[in-house]
VOSEDREN-69185 format. One record per residue (C-alpha): x, y, z. Coordinates in steps of 0.001 Angstrom, whole numbers, padded with zeros to 6 digits. Each point is the difference from the previous one (the first is absolute). Layout:
BEGIN
<r><X>X</X><Y>Y</Y><Z>Z</Z></r>
...
***
This chain:
BEGIN
<r><X>152300</X><Y>-023805</Y><Z>216460</Z></r>
<r><X>001201</X><Y>001070</Y><Z>003408</Z></r>
<r><X>002782</X><Y>-001848</Y><Z>001857</Z></r>
<r><X>-000654</X><Y>000290</Y><Z>003760</Z></r>
<r><X>002664</X><Y>-000729</Y><Z>002596</Z></r>
<r><X>-000858</X><Y>-001646</Y><Z>003354</Z></r>
<r><X>001483</X><Y>000526</Y><Z>003405</Z></r>
<r><X>002060</X><Y>-002956</Y><Z>001209</Z></r>
<r><X>-002169</X><Y>-000731</Y><Z>003019</Z></r>
<r><X>-002651</X><Y>-002666</Y><Z>000507</Z></r>
<r><X>-001450</X><Y>-002263</Y><Z>-002566</Z></r>
<r><X>-000515</X><Y>001108</Y><Z>-003726</Z></r>
<r><X>-003757</X><Y>000004</Y><Z>000706</Z></r>
<r><X>000412</X><Y>002392</Y><Z>002938</Z></r>
<r><X>002427</X><Y>002292</Y><Z>-002058</Z></r>
<r><X>-002490</X><Y>-000003</Y><Z>-002991</Z></r>
<r><X>-002877</X><Y>000944</Y><Z>002304</Z></r>
<r><X>002015</X><Y>002719</Y><Z>001706</Z></r>
<r><X>001063</X><Y>001394</Y><Z>-003409</Z></r>
<r><X>-003613</X><Y>000083</Y><Z>-001367</Z></r>
<r><X>-001278</X><Y>001722</Y><Z>003257</Z></r>
<r><X>-003282</X><Y>-001830</Y><Z>000172</Z></r>
<r><X>-002647</X><Y>002266</Y><Z>001636</Z></r>
<r><X>-003257</X><Y>-001093</Y><Z>001838</Z></r>
<r><X>-003075</X><Y>002223</Y><Z>-000067</Z></r>
<r><X>-000660</X><Y>001980</Y><Z>003189</Z></r>
<r><X>-003528</X><Y>-001228</Y><Z>-000387</Z></r>
<r><X>000883</X><Y>-003647</Y><Z>000240</Z></r>
<r><X>-001910</X><Y>-002499</Y><Z>002179</Z></r>
<r><X>001318</X><Y>-000491</Y><Z>003686</Z></r>
<r><X>000753</X><Y>-003538</Y><Z>-001005</Z></r>
<r><X>002303</X><Y>001203</Y><Z>-002733</Z></r>
<r><X>-002135</X><Y>-001307</Y><Z>-002932</Z></r>
<r><X>000582</X><Y>002450</Y><Z>-002672</Z></r>
<r><X>002075</X><Y>000675</Y><Z>-003287</Z></r>
<r><X>003385</X><Y>001342</Y><Z>000009</Z></r>
<r><X>001401</X><Y>002234</Y><Z>-002678</Z></r>
<r><X>003598</X><Y>000771</Y><Z>-001469</Z></r>
<r><X>001180</X><Y>002434</Y><Z>-002573</Z></r>
<r><X>003080</X><Y>-001584</Y><Z>-001523</Z></r>
<r><X>000102</X><Y>002289</Y><Z>-003077</Z></r>
<r><X>-001545</X><Y>003177</Y><Z>-001300</Z></r>
<r><X>-002561</X><Y>-002018</Y><Z>-002083</Z></r>
<r><X>-000867</X><Y>-003028</Y><Z>002026</Z></r>
<r><X>-001787</X><Y>-000771</Y><Z>003245</Z></r>
<r><X>000171</X><Y>-003302</Y><Z>001734</Z></r>
<r><X>-002622</X><Y>-001576</Y><Z>002341</Z></r>
<r><X>000055</X><Y>-002975</Y><Z>002249</Z></r>
<r><X>-002050</X><Y>-001474</Y><Z>002855</Z></r>
<r><X>001431</X><Y>001132</Y><Z>003360</Z></r>
<r><X>-000866</X><Y>-003382</Y><Z>001624</Z></r>
<r><X>001916</X><Y>-001848</Y><Z>-002589</Z></r>
<r><X>003034</X><Y>002210</Y><Z>-000910</Z></r>
<r><X>001779</X><Y>-002936</Y><Z>-001513</Z></r>
<r><X>-002913</X><Y>-000715</Y><Z>-002341</Z></r>
<r><X>-000757</X><Y>001540</Y><Z>-003404</Z></r>
<r><X>000593</X><Y>003583</Y><Z>-000961</Z></r>
<r><X>-002131</X><Y>001814</Y><Z>-002558</Z></r>
<r><X>001640</X><Y>002762</Y><Z>-002132</Z></r>
<r><X>-002025</X><Y>002839</Y><Z>-001505</Z></r>
<r><X>000714</X><Y>003077</Y><Z>-002074</Z></r>
<r><X>-000554</X><Y>003194</Y><Z>001876</Z></r>
<r><X>-002463</X><Y>001208</Y><Z>-002565</Z></r>
<r><X>-002132</X><Y>-003142</Y><Z>000742</Z></r>
<r><X>000195</X><Y>000578</Y><Z>003649</Z></r>
<r><X>-001036</X><Y>003601</Y><Z>-000363</Z></r>
<r><X>-003081</X><Y>-001047</Y><Z>-002170</Z></r>
<r><X>-000872</X><Y>-002571</Y><Z>002602</Z></r>
<r><X>000122</X><Y>002352</Y><Z>002962</Z></r>
<r><X>-001868</X><Y>002707</Y><Z>-001915</Z></r>
<r><X>-002759</X><Y>-002524</Y><Z>-000788</Z></r>
<r><X>-000163</X><Y>-001048</Y><Z>003657</Z></r>
<r><X>-000051</X><Y>003543</Y><Z>001207</Z></r>
<r><X>-002764</X><Y>000911</Y><Z>-002512</Z></r>
<r><X>-002243</X><Y>-002879</Y><Z>001024</Z></r>
<r><X>000382</X><Y>-001786</Y><Z>-003438</Z></r>
<r><X>001097</X><Y>-003271</Y><Z>001635</Z></r>
***
């Protein structure tokens, strides 16, 4: 398990978000309705709703994300 250190600035939530480096798609809606993604480790990908960043977070393995995006690109979904 990794131990991550936070900068001593802002709230714990702000520090966690800055450390995770959440990214929003360049193809997101103008109103900001999209999914954000973070890559906290080599084998996990996190997803959250950009309109509710304090809401739930879904963690998925990288192989599962790769299979999902391949299925989308191939028209299988």
